[in-house]
N, CA, C and O of each residue as an XYZ file, in Angstrom:
852
protein
N     -15.246     20.467     21.559
C     -15.587     19.177     20.959
C     -14.540     18.143     21.365
O     -13.341     18.391     21.243
N     -14.986     16.996     21.844
C     -14.051     15.978     22.297
C     -13.505     15.156     21.143
O     -13.855     15.372     19.982
N     -12.643     14.215     21.482
C     -12.110     13.325     20.463
C     -11.847     11.966     21.076
O     -11.731     11.815     22.292
N     -11.757     10.967     20.184
C     -11.477      9.602     20.601
C     -10.147      9.173     20.004
O      -9.732      9.681     18.962
N      -9.483      8.241     20.665
C      -8.224      7.701     20.180
C      -8.395      6.222     19.922
O      -8.828      5.482     20.806
N      -8.061      5.778     18.718
C      -8.119      4.355     18.410
C      -7.014      3.622     19.166
O      -6.031      4.229     19.590
N      -7.187      2.304     19.331
C      -6.280      1.569     20.206
C      -4.935      1.290     19.564
O      -3.991      0.931     20.267
N      -4.815      1.442     18.254
C      -3.547      1.189     17.581
C      -3.246      2.353     16.657
O      -4.080      2.711     15.825
N      -2.070      2.950     16.785
C      -1.643      3.976     15.854
C      -2.218      5.344     16.115
O      -1.977      6.258     15.326
N      -2.984      5.536     17.210
C      -3.456      6.840     17.646
C      -4.219      7.592     16.547
O      -3.877      8.728     16.216
N      -5.226      6.971     16.000
C      -6.095      7.644     15.035
C      -7.132      8.456     15.792
O      -8.038      7.892     16.406
N      -7.006      9.774     15.751
C      -7.902     10.660     16.487
C      -9.128     10.991     15.651
O      -9.011     11.272     14.458
N     -10.297     10.960     16.265
C     -11.535     11.262     15.550
C     -11.782     12.762     15.436
O     -12.200     13.236     14.380
N     -11.534     13.509     16.496
C     -11.811     14.948     16.524
C     -13.223     15.267     16.039
O     -13.442     16.255     15.340
N     -14.162     14.428     16.416
C     -15.553     14.670     16.038
C     -15.896     14.329     14.609
O     -17.011     14.609     14.169
N     -14.974     13.731     13.862
C     -15.203     13.420     12.453
C     -16.047     12.163     12.306
O     -15.647     11.085     12.746
N     -17.214     12.301     11.687
C     -18.079     11.145     11.456
C     -17.417     10.154     10.500
O     -17.556      8.940     10.652
N     -16.699     10.685      9.519
C     -16.038      9.796      8.560
C     -14.980      8.938      9.245
O     -14.869      7.745      8.959
N     -14.208      9.530     10.139
C     -13.182      8.752     10.849
C     -13.822      7.698     11.753
O     -13.294      6.595     11.895
N     -14.943      8.034     12.354
C     -15.644      7.049     13.180
C     -16.140      5.892     12.328
O     -16.046      4.734     12.735
N     -16.672      6.200     11.136
C     -17.115      5.128     10.237
C     -15.935      4.277      9.800
O     -16.030      3.052      9.730
N     -14.813      4.942      9.503
C     -13.627      4.197      9.091
C     -13.156      3.265     10.203
O     -12.808      2.114      9.941
N     -13.144      3.754     11.437
C     -12.706      2.936     12.562
C     -13.587      1.701     12.713
O     -13.096      0.611     13.007
N     -14.894      1.878     12.510
C     -15.805      0.742     12.577
C     -15.525     -0.256     11.463
O     -15.508     -1.465     11.694
N     -15.304      0.254     10.253
C     -14.985     -0.611      9.120
C     -13.655     -1.332      9.335
O     -13.516     -2.511      9.008
N     -12.694     -0.618      9.883
C     -11.381     -1.210     10.125
C     -11.469     -2.342     11.152
O     -10.796     -3.364     11.021
N     -12.292     -2.149     12.155
C     -12.487     -3.201     13.160
C     -13.014     -4.473     12.510
O     -12.603     -5.576     12.870
N     -13.922     -4.319     11.554
C     -14.460     -5.493     10.836
C     -13.370     -6.158     10.014
O     -13.282     -7.386      9.993
N     -12.540     -5.377      9.337
C     -11.457     -5.942      8.544
C     -10.487     -6.709      9.440
O     -10.035     -7.796      9.080
N     -10.171     -6.151     10.599
C      -9.261     -6.842     11.525
C      -9.852     -8.159     12.022
O      -9.123     -9.117     12.278
N     -11.168     -8.199     12.154
C     -11.797     -9.440     12.612
C     -11.844    -10.496     11.513
O     -11.939    -11.691     11.793
N     -11.777    -10.044     10.253
C     -11.878    -10.963      9.119
C     -10.533    -11.497      8.652
O     -10.453    -12.609      8.129
N      -9.465    -10.702      8.838
C      -8.169    -11.096      8.297
C      -7.045    -10.486      9.121
O      -7.286     -9.657      9.999
N      -5.829    -10.897      8.835
C      -4.651    -10.415      9.545
C      -4.137     -9.159      8.849
O      -3.609     -9.240      7.740
N      -4.283     -8.009      9.483
C      -3.885     -6.729      8.901
C      -2.684     -6.198      9.659
O      -2.795     -5.848     10.834
N      -1.520     -6.133      8.987
C      -0.283     -5.741      9.651
C      -0.039     -4.242      9.509
O       1.028     -3.817      9.065
N      -1.034     -3.449      9.889
C      -0.953     -1.995      9.819
C      -1.478     -1.401     11.113
O      -2.422     -1.925     11.704
N      -0.870     -0.307     11.555
C      -1.473      0.469     12.618
C      -2.712      1.169     12.068
O      -2.861      1.335     10.857
N      -3.591      1.572     12.968
C      -4.816      2.249     12.521
C      -4.510      3.481     11.682
O      -5.151      3.710     10.656
N      -3.536      4.274     12.111
C      -3.227      5.507     11.386
C      -2.639      5.198     10.006
O      -2.857      5.958      9.063
N      -1.897      4.094      9.877
C      -1.370      3.686      8.574
C      -2.508      3.262      7.652
O      -2.524      3.595      6.467
N      -3.452      2.527      8.214
C      -4.619      2.117      7.429
C      -5.398      3.336      6.950
O      -5.883      3.359      5.819
N      -5.518      4.347      7.803
C      -6.257      5.552      7.422
C      -5.515      6.340      6.346
O      -6.152      6.922      5.469
N      -4.198      6.370      6.393
C      -3.437      7.033      5.336
C      -3.746      6.396      3.980
O      -3.910      7.101      2.984
N      -3.824      5.085      3.943
C      -4.127      4.381      2.698
C      -5.546      4.713      2.239
O      -5.777      4.980      1.059
N      -6.483      4.695      3.165
C      -7.872      5.040      2.845
C      -7.967      6.446      2.262
O      -8.605      6.651      1.229
N      -7.334      7.411      2.920
C      -7.428      8.791      2.462
C      -6.717      8.993      1.129
O      -7.191      9.756      0.287
N      -5.581      8.317      0.926
C      -4.881      8.431     -0.355
C      -5.752      7.901     -1.485
O      -5.799      8.488     -2.566
N      -6.438      6.800     -1.236
C      -7.347      6.260     -2.252
C      -8.510      7.218     -2.506
O      -8.929      7.404     -3.649
N      -9.023      7.818     -1.449
C     -10.177      8.699     -1.585
C      -9.834     10.003     -2.302
O     -10.537     10.407     -3.228
N      -8.753     10.662     -1.876
C      -8.460     11.994     -2.429
C      -7.948     11.932     -3.860
O      -7.972     12.943     -4.562
N      -7.484     10.771     -4.307
C      -6.987     10.653     -5.681
C      -8.072     10.221     -6.658
O      -7.783      9.948     -7.823
N      -9.319     10.158     -6.195
C     -10.399      9.738     -7.103
C     -10.530     10.695     -8.286
O     -10.953     10.283     -9.366
N     -10.171     11.970     -8.096
C     -10.261     12.935     -9.190
C      -9.017     12.941    -10.076
O      -8.960     13.676    -11.062
N      -8.017     12.124     -9.727
C      -6.791     12.022    -10.522
C      -6.967     10.895    -11.536
O      -7.393      9.805    -11.156
N      -6.658     11.118    -12.806
C      -6.824     10.050    -13.800
C      -5.910      8.859    -13.501
O      -4.764      9.023    -13.084
N      -6.444      7.673    -13.723
C      -5.612      6.484    -13.598
C      -6.190      5.431    -12.673
O      -7.108      5.684    -11.892
N      -5.615      4.229    -12.791
C      -6.000      3.100    -11.957
C      -5.256      3.161    -10.620
O      -4.477      4.079    -10.363
N      -5.516      2.170     -9.788
C      -4.827      2.000     -8.507
C      -4.070      0.680     -8.540
O      -4.526     -0.289     -9.147
N      -2.922      0.643     -7.892
C      -2.168     -0.607     -7.771
C      -1.665     -0.763     -6.345
O      -1.393      0.216     -5.650
N      -1.551     -2.003     -5.934
C      -0.907     -2.334     -4.666
C       0.047     -3.493     -4.913
O      -0.328     -4.503     -5.509
N       1.279     -3.341     -4.452
C       2.252     -4.435     -4.511
C       2.583     -4.803     -3.073
O       3.060     -3.974     -2.298
N       2.325     -6.047     -2.734
C       2.449     -6.504     -1.359
C       1.071     -6.582     -0.731
O       0.719     -5.760      0.115
N       0.298     -7.564     -1.144
C      -1.117     -7.667     -0.778
C      -1.313     -8.405      0.539
O      -2.254     -8.123      1.280
N      -0.426     -9.348      0.827
C      -0.519    -10.223      1.996
C      -1.892    -10.890      2.017
O      -2.209    -11.638      1.092
N      -2.709    -10.654      3.020
C      -3.995    -11.345      3.125
C      -5.189    -10.499      2.681
O      -6.340    -10.883      2.885
N      -4.903     -9.346      2.070
C      -5.971     -8.578      1.432
C      -6.604     -7.495      2.264
O      -7.539     -6.842      1.802
N      -6.130     -7.276      3.485
C      -6.751     -6.275      4.342
C      -6.623     -4.864      3.820
O      -7.598     -4.113      3.814
N      -5.424     -4.489      3.377
C      -5.242     -3.133      2.849
C      -5.975     -2.968      1.523
O      -6.464     -1.880      1.219
N      -6.057     -4.024      0.739
C      -6.833     -3.958     -0.505
C      -8.309     -3.704     -0.201
O      -8.979     -2.969     -0.928
N      -8.808     -4.308      0.863
C     -10.201     -4.092      1.271
C     -10.414     -2.627      1.652
O     -11.452     -2.044      1.341
N      -9.433     -2.042      2.321
C      -9.507     -0.617      2.672
C      -9.564      0.231      1.406
O     -10.385      1.142      1.301
N      -8.693     -0.070      0.449
C      -8.673      0.691     -0.802
C     -10.005      0.571     -1.526
O     -10.504      1.552     -2.078
N     -10.580     -0.621     -1.526
C     -11.855     -0.828     -2.208
C     -12.961      0.052     -1.630
O     -13.880      0.448     -2.347
N     -12.875      0.354     -0.348
C     -13.912      1.169      0.286
C     -13.845      2.623     -0.134
O     -14.761      3.392      0.156
N     -12.759      3.019     -0.824
C     -12.580      4.431     -1.182
C     -12.226      4.656     -2.645
O     -12.062      5.806     -3.053
N     -12.104      3.619     -3.440
C     -11.571      3.766     -4.797
C     -12.586      4.213     -5.843
O     -12.213      4.614     -6.946
N     -13.872      4.144     -5.495
C     -14.867      4.468     -6.505
C     -14.887      3.432     -7.613
O     -14.814      2.233     -7.344
N     -14.985      3.885     -8.864
C     -15.066      2.963     -9.998
C     -13.716      2.577    -10.584
O     -13.655      1.816    -11.550
N     -12.634      3.092    -10.012
C     -11.317      2.803    -10.571
C     -10.935      1.328    -10.429
O     -11.334      0.656     -9.477
N     -10.158      0.843    -11.393
C      -9.639     -0.515    -11.315
C      -8.538     -0.587    -10.264
O      -7.733      0.334    -10.126
N      -8.513     -1.679     -9.535
C      -7.472     -1.943     -8.541
C      -6.693     -3.180     -8.972
O      -7.259     -4.263     -9.121
N      -5.388     -3.007     -9.170
C      -4.507     -4.095     -9.592
C      -3.644     -4.510     -8.407
O      -2.916     -3.693     -7.843
N      -3.728     -5.780     -8.034
C      -3.059     -6.286     -6.838
C      -1.984     -7.301     -7.211
O      -2.250     -8.281     -7.907
N      -0.764     -7.050     -6.734
C       0.383     -7.886     -7.075
C       1.017     -8.456     -5.801
O       1.266     -7.733     -4.836
N       1.271     -9.763     -5.820
C       1.963    -10.393     -4.692
C       2.525    -11.730     -5.159
O       1.963    -12.387     -6.035
N       3.648    -12.117     -4.553
C       4.185    -13.446     -4.847
C       3.301    -14.529     -4.246
O       3.216    -15.635     -4.780
N       2.636    -14.208     -3.122
C       1.880    -15.144     -2.307
C       2.758    -16.282     -1.803
O       2.259    -17.289     -1.301
N       4.074    -16.110     -1.943
C       5.041    -17.057     -1.389
C       5.941    -16.362     -0.371
O       6.925    -16.936      0.094
N       5.598    -15.133     -0.033
C       6.399    -14.382      0.928
C       7.511    -13.602      0.256
O       7.581    -13.516     -0.970
N       8.380    -13.035      1.081
C       9.481    -12.234      0.548
C      10.353    -13.074     -0.374
O      10.714    -14.197     -0.021
N      10.699    -12.551     -1.552
C      11.472    -13.350     -2.512
C      12.946    -13.448     -2.180
O      13.578    -14.473     -2.437
N      13.502    -12.380     -1.605
C      14.929    -12.362     -1.319
C      15.187    -11.296     -0.269
O      14.574    -10.229     -0.288
N      16.096    -11.593      0.645
C      16.446    -10.629      1.683
C      17.953    -10.413      1.638
O      18.729    -11.300      1.994
N      18.362     -9.215      1.192
C      19.782     -8.877      1.131
C      20.256     -8.352      2.486
O      19.461     -8.179      3.410
N      21.550     -8.104      2.589
C      22.108     -7.647      3.865
C      21.424     -6.385      4.373
O      21.165     -6.255      5.569
N      21.128     -5.449      3.461
C      20.503     -4.192      3.879
C      19.082     -4.412      4.414
O      18.553     -3.572      5.141
N      18.474     -5.532      4.055
C      17.106     -5.834      4.474
C      17.036     -6.745      5.693
O      15.957     -6.964      6.242
N      18.164     -7.270      6.113
C      18.180     -8.330      7.125
C      17.937     -7.779      8.524
O      18.811     -7.831      9.390
N      16.750     -7.256      8.724
C      16.326     -6.815     10.049
C      15.170     -7.711     10.481
O      14.301     -8.043      9.676
N      15.164     -8.090     11.723
C      14.083     -8.933     12.209
C      12.754     -8.222     11.992
O      12.682     -7.025     12.268
N      11.695     -8.877     11.515
C      11.586    -10.321     11.291
C      11.642    -10.698      9.815
O      10.963    -11.644      9.417
N      12.417    -10.005      8.986
C      12.425    -10.268      7.560
C      13.313    -11.467      7.216
O      14.463    -11.551      7.646
N      12.759    -12.381      6.440
C      13.520    -13.505      5.897
C      12.770    -14.008      4.669
O      11.575    -13.756      4.515
N      13.475    -14.718      3.802
C      12.845    -15.233      2.589
C      11.661    -16.117      2.945
O      11.780    -17.032      3.759
N      10.526    -15.838      2.334
C       9.307    -16.579      2.623
C       8.419    -15.942      3.678
O       7.279    -16.370      3.860
N       8.916    -14.924      4.377
C       8.104    -14.232      5.371
C       6.919    -13.542      4.687
O       7.056    -13.048      3.568
N       5.785    -13.505      5.335
C       4.554    -12.877      4.857
C       3.922    -13.631      3.685
O       3.283    -13.021      2.828
N       4.096    -14.945      3.646
C       3.394    -15.750      2.646
C       1.896    -15.767      2.964
O       1.494    -15.692      4.125
N       1.088    -15.865      1.920
C      -0.365    -15.894      2.088
C      -0.976    -16.723      0.964
O      -0.316    -17.003     -0.037
N      -2.208    -17.105      1.127
C      -2.895    -17.941      0.145
C      -3.559    -17.092     -0.931
O      -4.414    -16.259     -0.633
N      -3.168    -17.303     -2.164
C      -3.804    -16.609     -3.294
C      -5.302    -16.882     -3.324
O      -6.098    -15.959     -3.493
N      -5.690    -18.145     -3.160
C      -7.101    -18.507     -3.240
C      -7.910    -17.859     -2.122
O      -9.045    -17.436     -2.344
N      -7.338    -17.777     -0.924
C      -8.061    -17.163      0.185
C      -8.228    -15.661     -0.026
O      -9.285    -15.105      0.274
N      -7.196    -15.006     -0.538
C      -7.296    -13.573     -0.817
C      -8.318    -13.316     -1.930
O      -9.128    -12.393     -1.844
N      -8.264    -14.131     -2.953
C      -9.223    -13.988     -4.058
C     -10.653    -14.145     -3.549
O     -11.544    -13.400     -3.956
N     -10.871    -15.107     -2.665
C     -12.201    -15.310     -2.108
C     -12.602    -14.143     -1.213
O     -13.759    -13.724     -1.223
N     -11.662    -13.618     -0.443
C     -11.942    -12.518      0.474
C     -12.375    -11.258     -0.275
O     -13.200    -10.488      0.216
N     -11.814    -11.056     -1.462
C     -12.107     -9.858     -2.249
C     -13.121    -10.109     -3.363
O     -13.345     -9.239     -4.204
N     -13.727    -11.277     -3.373
C     -14.597    -11.677     -4.489
C     -15.788    -10.739     -4.683
O     -16.267    -10.577     -5.805
N     -16.263    -10.131     -3.622
C     -17.434     -9.264     -3.739
C     -17.092     -7.860     -4.238
O     -17.989     -7.077     -4.552
N     -15.812     -7.544     -4.311
C     -15.399     -6.207     -4.751
C     -15.361     -6.130     -6.267
O     -15.012     -7.101     -6.938
N     -15.720     -4.977     -6.801
C     -15.804     -4.817     -8.256
C     -14.511     -4.225     -8.821
O     -13.851     -3.399     -8.190
N     -14.176     -4.677    -10.028
C     -13.048     -4.143    -10.790
C     -11.725     -4.301    -10.034
O     -10.923     -3.370     -9.952
N     -11.519     -5.497     -9.486
C     -10.287     -5.833     -8.772
C      -9.595     -6.972     -9.517
O     -10.221     -7.977     -9.854
N      -8.312     -6.807     -9.765
C      -7.553     -7.775    -10.543
C      -6.348     -8.237     -9.729
O      -5.588     -7.417     -9.212
N      -6.179     -9.543     -9.619
C      -5.164    -10.127     -8.757
C      -4.127    -10.856     -9.606
O      -4.471    -11.660    -10.472
N      -2.840    -10.560     -9.344
C      -1.750    -11.135    -10.131
C      -0.765    -11.826     -9.187
O      -0.266    -11.221     -8.238
N      -0.495    -13.103     -9.464
C       0.381    -13.907     -8.614
C       1.758    -14.042     -9.252
O       1.875    -14.453    -10.407
N       2.794    -13.697     -8.502
C       4.161    -13.818     -9.000
C       5.001    -12.637     -8.567
O       4.523    -11.729     -7.887
N       6.242    -12.662     -8.964
C       7.191    -11.628     -8.550
C       7.072    -10.402     -9.452
O       7.235    -10.498    -10.669
N       6.790     -9.260     -8.851
C       6.714     -8.007     -9.591
C       8.136     -7.484     -9.838
O       8.973     -7.565     -8.939
N       8.433     -6.947    -11.041
C       7.539     -6.584    -12.144
C       7.357     -7.649    -13.216
O       6.863     -7.343    -14.301
N       7.749     -8.909    -12.937
C       7.537     -9.965    -13.930
C       6.064    -10.121    -14.282
O       5.731    -10.604    -15.365
N       5.179     -9.714    -13.373
C       3.734     -9.861    -13.578
C       3.068     -8.577    -14.073
O       1.841     -8.471    -14.064
N       3.859     -7.619    -14.497
C       3.323     -6.286    -14.804
C       2.773     -6.125    -16.213
O       2.209     -5.077    -16.528
N       2.917     -7.126    -17.064
C       2.518     -6.984    -18.470
C       1.091     -6.459    -18.655
O       0.875     -5.643    -19.551
N       0.103     -6.886    -17.852
C      -1.271     -6.390    -18.077
C      -1.456     -4.906    -17.790
O      -2.480     -4.336    -18.167
N      -0.486     -4.260    -17.129
C      -0.683     -2.856    -16.755
C       0.409     -1.936    -17.305
O       0.508     -0.785    -16.879
N       1.212     -2.410    -18.223
C       2.310     -1.584    -18.716
C       1.820     -0.340    -19.455
O       2.538      0.658    -19.532
N       0.609     -0.394    -19.994
C       0.067      0.758    -20.717
C      -0.894      1.592    -19.877
O      -1.562      2.484    -20.401
N      -0.967      1.309    -18.581
C      -1.886      2.027    -17.692
C      -1.216      3.262    -17.087
O       0.008      3.338    -16.978
N      -2.053      4.224    -16.698
C      -1.642      5.331    -15.839
C      -2.249      5.096    -14.462
O      -3.273      4.427    -14.326
N      -1.600      5.659    -13.438
C      -2.028      5.376    -12.076
C      -2.254      6.655    -11.278
O      -1.528      7.639    -11.416
N      -3.287      6.606    -10.440
C      -3.608      7.719     -9.546
C      -3.113      7.461     -8.131
O      -2.815      8.404     -7.398
N      -3.023      6.199     -7.741
C      -2.574      5.833     -6.393
C      -1.901      4.474     -6.440
O      -2.413      3.530     -7.042
N      -0.746      4.390     -5.797
C      -0.013      3.127     -5.680
C       0.390      2.935     -4.222
O       0.988      3.821     -3.611
N       0.060      1.779     -3.678
C       0.452      1.433     -2.318
C       1.496      0.318     -2.363
O       1.248     -0.756     -2.910
N       2.659      0.586     -1.785
C       3.755     -0.381     -1.775
C       3.981     -0.905     -0.362
O       4.101     -0.136      0.592
N       4.037     -2.223     -0.252
C       4.369     -2.855      1.031
C       5.204     -4.088      0.724
O       4.761     -5.222      0.902
N       6.427     -3.838      0.258
C       7.256     -4.923     -0.265
C       8.495     -5.213      0.572
O       9.170     -6.215      0.337
N       8.807     -4.362      1.540
C       9.737     -4.652      2.631
C      11.230     -4.624      2.294
O      12.047     -4.458      3.199
N      11.609     -4.779      1.035
C      13.025     -4.920      0.715
C      13.508     -3.859     -0.279
O      12.716     -3.224     -0.977
N      14.816     -3.692     -0.318
C      15.442     -2.705     -1.202
C      15.147     -2.996     -2.670
O      14.662     -2.129     -3.397
N      15.442     -4.214     -3.097
C      15.321     -4.552     -4.517
C      13.879     -4.424     -5.003
O      13.633     -3.873     -6.076
N      12.933     -4.924     -4.227
C      11.535     -4.861     -4.631
C      11.026     -3.418     -4.659
O      10.301     -3.028     -5.575
N      11.410     -2.630     -3.649
C      10.988     -1.228     -3.618
C      11.546     -0.470     -4.820
O      10.828      0.292     -5.468
N      12.805     -0.678     -5.108
C      13.447     -0.009     -6.247
C      12.743     -0.351     -7.556
O      12.468      0.535     -8.365
N      12.452     -1.626     -7.763
C      11.822     -2.047     -9.010
C      10.394     -1.508     -9.121
O       9.944     -1.158    -10.212
N       9.691     -1.442     -8.003
C       8.335     -0.881     -8.023
C       8.359      0.598     -8.389
O       7.557      1.050     -9.206
N       9.269      1.348     -7.791
C       9.354      2.779     -8.098
C       9.751      3.003     -9.553
O       9.214      3.894    -10.212
N      10.677      2.210    -10.051
C      11.099      2.345    -11.446
C       9.934      2.089    -12.395
O       9.847      2.706    -13.457
N       9.045      1.187    -12.017
C       7.908      0.884    -12.879
C       6.805      1.930    -12.753
O       6.309      2.435    -13.760
N       6.424      2.255    -11.531
C       5.222      3.064    -11.330
C       5.446      4.570    -11.463
O       4.578      5.268    -11.987
N       6.571      5.081    -11.010
C       6.757      6.534    -11.021
C       6.521      7.141    -12.405
O       5.812      8.142    -12.500
N       7.084      6.581    -13.484
C       6.836      7.180    -14.807
C       5.380      7.063    -15.259
O       4.958      7.760    -16.182
N       4.619      6.190    -14.614
C       3.228      5.962    -15.012
C       2.231      6.674    -14.090
O       1.021      6.516    -14.252
N       2.721      7.446    -13.138
C       1.829      8.184    -12.247
C       1.313      9.435    -12.937
O       2.075     10.164    -13.571
N       0.009      9.680    -12.808
C      -0.559     10.942    -13.285
C      -0.146     12.069    -12.344
O       0.083     11.823    -11.160
N      -0.047     13.291    -12.843
C       0.211     14.416    -11.940
C      -0.852     14.475    -10.842
O      -2.049     14.374    -11.113
N      -0.404     14.636     -9.622
C      -1.315     14.592     -8.485
C      -1.496     13.207     -7.911
O      -2.103     13.049     -6.852
N      -0.975     12.190     -8.599
C      -1.051     10.826     -8.100
C      -0.179     10.627     -6.868
O       0.809     11.336     -6.677
N      -0.545      9.670     -6.042
C       0.114      9.455     -4.752
C       0.727      8.058     -4.690
O       0.091      7.067     -5.046
N       1.975      8.003     -4.230
C       2.635      6.751     -3.897
C       2.814      6.701     -2.390
O       3.366      7.627     -1.795
N       2.349      5.622     -1.770
C       2.576      5.380     -0.349
C       3.448      4.143     -0.214
O       3.184      3.123     -0.851
N       4.485      4.227      0.613
C       5.324      3.059      0.865
C       5.358      2.776      2.356
O       5.658      3.655      3.165
N       5.053      1.554      2.702
C       5.099      1.119      4.095
C       6.548      0.828      4.496
O       7.399      0.590      3.639
N       6.818      0.851      5.791
C       8.117      0.470      6.367
C       9.255      1.409      6.012
O      10.420      1.032      6.134
N       8.945      2.622      5.575
C      10.005      3.574      5.236
C      10.880      3.889      6.445
O      12.083      4.107      6.300
N      10.292      3.914      7.620
C      11.054      4.252      8.823
C      11.556      3.039      9.583
O      12.334      3.179     10.526
N      11.123      1.848      9.185
C      11.487      0.656      9.950
C      12.314     -0.359      9.166
O      12.959     -1.218      9.767
N      12.306     -0.277      7.855
C      13.065     -1.214      7.017
C      14.144     -0.444      6.270
O      13.818      0.321      5.362
N      15.403     -0.614      6.610
C      16.464      0.187      5.991
C      16.555      0.028      4.486
O      16.935      0.970      3.792
N      16.214     -1.150      3.962
C      16.250     -1.345      2.524
C      15.216     -0.515      1.805
O      15.481      0.029      0.733
N      14.032     -0.416      2.393
C      12.972      0.406      1.805
C      13.389      1.869      1.787
O      13.252      2.549      0.770
N      13.897      2.349      2.910
C      14.301      3.763      2.982
C      15.425      4.058      1.987
O      15.405      5.092      1.320
N      16.387      3.170      1.886
C      17.503      3.369      0.961
C      17.004      3.456     -0.475
O      17.435      4.328     -1.230
N      16.096      2.557     -0.858
C      15.574      2.549     -2.222
C      14.787      3.823     -2.523
O      14.951      4.417     -3.589
N      13.941      4.239     -1.596
C      13.124      5.447     -1.806
C      14.012      6.682     -1.884
O      13.861      7.502     -2.790
N      14.933      6.816     -0.941
C      15.798      8.008     -0.912
C      16.676      8.087     -2.159
O      16.860      9.166     -2.722
N      17.214      6.959     -2.587
C      18.042      6.948     -3.795
C      17.219      7.323     -5.023
O      17.663      8.110     -5.859
N      16.024      6.759     -5.127
C      15.235      6.981     -6.334
C      14.805      8.435     -6.452
O      14.829      8.999     -7.545
N      14.416      9.040     -5.356
C      13.894     10.407     -5.420
C      14.963     11.479     -5.185
O      14.646     12.666     -5.094
N      16.213     11.064     -5.089
C      17.284     12.026     -4.845
C      17.370     13.076     -5.953
O      17.684     14.236     -5.684
N      17.094     12.681     -7.187
C      17.174     13.621     -8.319
C      15.809     13.907     -8.932
O      15.713     14.333    -10.083
N      14.741     13.665     -8.143
C      13.381     13.941     -8.605
C      12.863     15.192     -7.901
O      13.349     15.534     -6.823
N      11.882     15.882     -8.494
C      11.383     17.121     -7.886
C      10.510     16.889     -6.656
O      10.330     17.802     -5.850
N       9.973     15.699     -6.503
C       9.038     15.449     -5.411
C       9.758     15.227     -4.081
O      10.745     14.493     -4.034
N       9.286     15.841     -3.014
C       9.798     15.526     -1.684
C       9.215     14.206     -1.186
O       8.100     13.834     -1.551
N       9.967     13.511     -0.360
C       9.483     12.302      0.306
C       9.026     12.709      1.702
O       9.826     13.180      2.511
N       7.754     12.527      1.976
C       7.175     12.984      3.233
C       7.022     11.803      4.187
O       6.310     10.845      3.885
N       7.686     11.869      5.333
C       7.501     10.862      6.370
C       6.147     11.061      7.037
O       5.728     12.195      7.270
N       5.471      9.980      7.342
C       4.226     10.066      8.097
C       4.517      9.914      9.588
O       5.657      9.689      9.994
N       3.477     10.039     10.384
C       3.619      9.870     11.830
C       3.831      8.412     12.198
O       4.223      8.101     13.322
N       3.575      7.527     11.264
C       3.791      6.099     11.507
C       5.050      5.664     10.758
O       6.066      6.355     10.831
N       5.012      4.541     10.044
C       6.223      4.049      9.388
C       6.233      4.290      7.886
O       7.178      3.891      7.205
N       5.200      4.936      7.359
C       5.090      5.115      5.915
C       5.772      6.376      5.429
O       6.162      7.233      6.223
N       5.913      6.482      4.108
C       6.230      7.741      3.460
C       5.247      7.943      2.324
O       4.660      6.991      1.809
N       5.076      9.214      1.940
C       4.125      9.581      0.892
C       4.822     10.493     -0.114
O       5.559     11.405      0.260
N       4.577     10.229     -1.384
C       5.096     11.056     -2.472
C       3.941     11.413     -3.395
O       3.171     10.542     -3.799
N       3.819     12.689     -3.729
C       2.780     13.164     -4.646
C       3.465     13.579     -5.946
O       4.344     14.441     -5.935
N       3.074     12.976     -7.053
C       3.691     13.231     -8.355
C       3.372     14.646     -8.827
O       2.213     15.062     -8.829
N       4.400     15.375     -9.223
C       4.194     16.734     -9.732
C       4.183     16.708    -11.266
O       4.023     17.751    -11.900
């Protein structure tokens, strides 16, 4: 049986009809908005959303940008609520540990109204504008099955893990982007999980994955 390779991130089909459908859907998302993910990173998010459908809890994403990854999650989340958090003003602060090109304060700014319009057809999606966790009040009593983090910096990653990890259901998945490319993200993740039972699993791309035990 043959296989196909996607043009970004080497997503192999290996005859999988589901992967072929995903690749087609991803192509549409790329044509609609700016998606700063390799194909394989996008598929990791899709699969994490899909396989956690049997895990109790909502889904959250911090670092929405223009809504492309949220659109991917919506295609696999089922009836679960999706809570989306972003400053929509770009990175709030870049410390020395985060100062790697192209990170700077205000980088990755996006329009709240445009993202809201882009996701308007999706059901049970909630969008929160502002700096997380200052915007977390509506979800402080929630449990989570899947959390996708794309916040780029040490301080933001640390605060997200401090908030979400205690609220993850067993079997829930945390994915963090830029674990291998942003030193602040890696430092925050490694420090936080140093005394936790869960291993931090590097992906073939730039993400890491943690499954709550």
